[in-house]
C-alpha positions in Angstrom: 122.8 111.1 93.5 123.4 109.4 90.1 120.7 108.3 87.8 121.6 104.7 88.6 121.1 105.5 92.3 117.7 106.9 91.7 116.7 103.9 89.6 117.8 101.5 92.4 115.8 103.3 95.0 112.7 103.2 92.9 112.7 99.4 92.6 110.1 97.4 94.6 111.5 96.1 97.9 111.5 92.4 98.8 109.5 92.6 102.0 109.2 88.9 102.7 111.6 89.3 105.7 110.4 92.7 106.9 109.6 93.3 110.5 107.0 94.2 111.6 105.5 91.7 109.2 101.9 92.9 109.2 101.3 96.0 107.1 97.9 96.7 108.8 99.5 97.6 112.2 98.4 100.9 113.6 99.1 103.4 116.3 101.3 106.3 117.3 104.8 104.9 116.8 108.1 106.3 117.9 111.0 105.4 115.6 114.1 104.7 117.7 117.0 104.4 115.2 120.6 103.7 115.8 123.4 101.2 115.6 122.4 99.4 118.8 126.0 98.1 118.8 125.0 96.5 121.2 121.5 97.2 122.7 121.9 97.9 126.4 119.7 98.4 129.4 119.9 102.2 129.0 118.1 102.0 125.7 115.3 100.0 127.3 115.1 102.3 130.4 114.7 105.3 128.2 112.0 103.7 126.1 110.1 102.7 129.2 110.1 106.3 130.4 109.0 107.5 127.0 106.0 105.2 126.9 105.2 105.7 130.6 104.5 109.4 129.8 102.3 109.4 126.7 101.0 112.8 127.6 104.6 114.1 127.0 105.8 111.9 124.1 102.5 111.3 122.3 103.5 107.7 121.7 101.9 104.3 122.5 104.6 102.1 121.0 108.3 102.2 119.9 110.0 100.5 117.0 113.7 99.7 117.4 115.2 100.4 114.0 118.8 99.3 113.8 120.8 100.7 110.8 123.3 98.6 108.9 125.4 101.8 108.4 124.9 105.3 109.7 125.6 107.7 106.8 127.2 110.3 109.2 129.7 107.7 110.5 132.7 106.5 108.5 133.2 103.4 110.6 130.4 100.8 110.5 129.1 98.9 113.6 131.3 96.3 115.2 128.7 93.6 115.6 126.9 92.0 112.7 123.5 93.3 111.8 121.8 90.0 112.3 123.2 89.7 115.8 122.1 93.2 116.8 118.6 92.4 115.6 118.6 89.1 117.5 119.5 90.9 120.7 116.7 93.4 120.2 114.2 90.6 119.4 115.1 88.7 122.6 114.9 91.8 124.8 111.4 92.9 123.7 109.8 89.6 122.8 107.3 89.6 125.7 106.4 93.3 125.5 103.8 94.2 122.9 104.7 97.9 123.1 107.9 97.3 121.3 108.8 96.0 117.8 111.9 95.4 115.8 111.9 97.2 112.5 114.2 95.9 109.8 113.3 98.1 106.9 116.7 99.8 106.6 118.3 96.4 105.8 116.2 96.2 102.7 116.8 99.8 101.5 119.8 100.8 99.4 122.7 102.6 101.0 123.1 105.3 102.2 120.4 104.9 104.8 118.8 108.4 105.1 116.1 108.8 107.7 113.9 110.8 105.2 113.9 107.9 102.7 113.3 105.3 105.4 110.3 107.3 106.5 108.9 107.3 103.0 109.2 103.5 102.8 107.6 103.1 106.3 104.7 105.4 105.4 104.1 103.4 102.2 104.1 100.0 103.9 102.4 101.0 107.2 99.8 103.5 106.1 97.8 103.2 109.4 100.7 104.3 111.6 101.5 107.8 112.7 105.3 108.1 113.1 107.5 110.3 115.3 111.3 110.3 115.5 113.0 109.7 118.9 116.4 111.4 119.1 118.7 112.6 121.8 119.7 116.3 122.3 123.1 115.5 120.7 121.3 114.4 117.5 119.2 117.5 117.6 122.4 119.6 117.8 123.7 117.9 114.6 120.3 117.8 112.8 121.4 120.4 110.2 123.9 117.8 108.9 121.1 115.3 108.1 120.0 114.7 104.6 117.2 117.1 103.7 116.6 117.7 107.4 114.1 120.6 106.8 111.8 118.3 104.8 112.2 115.6 107.5 111.1 117.8 110.4 108.2 119.1 108.3 106.9 115.5 107.9 107.0 114.1 111.5 107.3 115.2 115.1 110.5 114.9 117.0 110.6 113.4 120.5 113.8 114.6 122.1 115.4 113.3 125.3 118.2 115.1 127.2 121.9 114.3 126.9 124.6 115.7 129.2 126.2 118.9 128.0 123.3 120.0 125.7 120.8 122.7 126.4 117.5 121.5 125.1 115.7 124.8 125.2 118.5 126.5 123.3 118.5 123.7 120.6 114.8 123.9 120.1 115.0 127.6 119.3 116.9 126.7 116.1 113.8 125.0 114.7 110.8 127.2 115.4 108.5 125.5 112.9 109.3 122.0 114.0 106.9 120.0 116.1 109.2 119.0 119.0 108.2 117.2 122.2 110.8 117.7 124.8 111.3 115.1 127.5 113.3 117.4 129.7 112.7 115.3 132.9 113.8 112.0 131.3 116.7 110.4 133.1 120.2 110.9 131.8 121.4 107.5 130.6 125.1 107.2 131.2 125.4 103.7 130.0 126.9 103.6 126.4 127.4 101.0 123.7 130.9 102.5 123.3 131.8 101.6 126.9 130.5 98.0 126.4 132.6 97.6 123.2 135.7 99.0 124.9 135.2 96.5 127.8 134.8 93.7 125.3 138.1 94.7 123.6 139.9 94.8 127.0 138.5 91.6 128.3 136.4 93.3 131.0 133.0 92.0 132.1 130.1 94.4 131.8 127.5 91.7 131.1 124.8 93.1 133.3 124.7 96.2 131.1 123.0 94.0 128.5 119.3 93.0 128.7 120.5 89.4 128.3 123.7 89.1 130.3 124.2 85.6 128.9 124.9 87.0 125.5 128.0 88.8 126.6 130.2 85.8 125.8 128.5 85.7 122.3 129.5 89.4 121.8 133.0 88.7 122.8 133.3 85.9 120.2 131.8 88.2 117.6 134.5 90.8 118.1 137.4 90.3 115.9 140.9 89.5 117.3 142.2 92.8 115.9 139.4 94.7 117.8 140.2 92.9 121.0 
């Protein structure tokens, strides 16, 4: 990182539009990050399972944390960040267990989880954070920025993905605090399949928490992508 990059990261953030807005929130929070491009019913089903078994996950609430750009992916999300956030807000608005967290939109790129965690801990000092990831992400954890420091600072809540051996993956990180959700359902619905359907003019609207938004997503997809 250049000196300029270090200086830009040290500047105070403009937190006027930050969600959650209150800095005095508390609890055991699972950070569920991703593109959510778009959010689908599989995301919500998984989160319901995680919170239904607090004795396994150690969590009482989950914050959906959409990223403007994943540093491990060259191509950015198809849908605008504001639209992805709006979909999350509408899906969780009547469930106090869930929050939208927009902090990554206020941090400089690239959006590294470790630096996001530092910003979260500074602004929400009464929260105890864990990171929710799939077995596929655990398999690639060694590629994450300063991953060793990250797993030293917070527990991982790991759900299964088809084709990955959870017990074998966990052995690679003997000092990490990892909570395995081995019995969690395998969610086969994917945002990739939804985007592909949009591009091909197919209708998978009931894979979305708000089926009525499917037409909005179609309009938000560029003619080239369709």
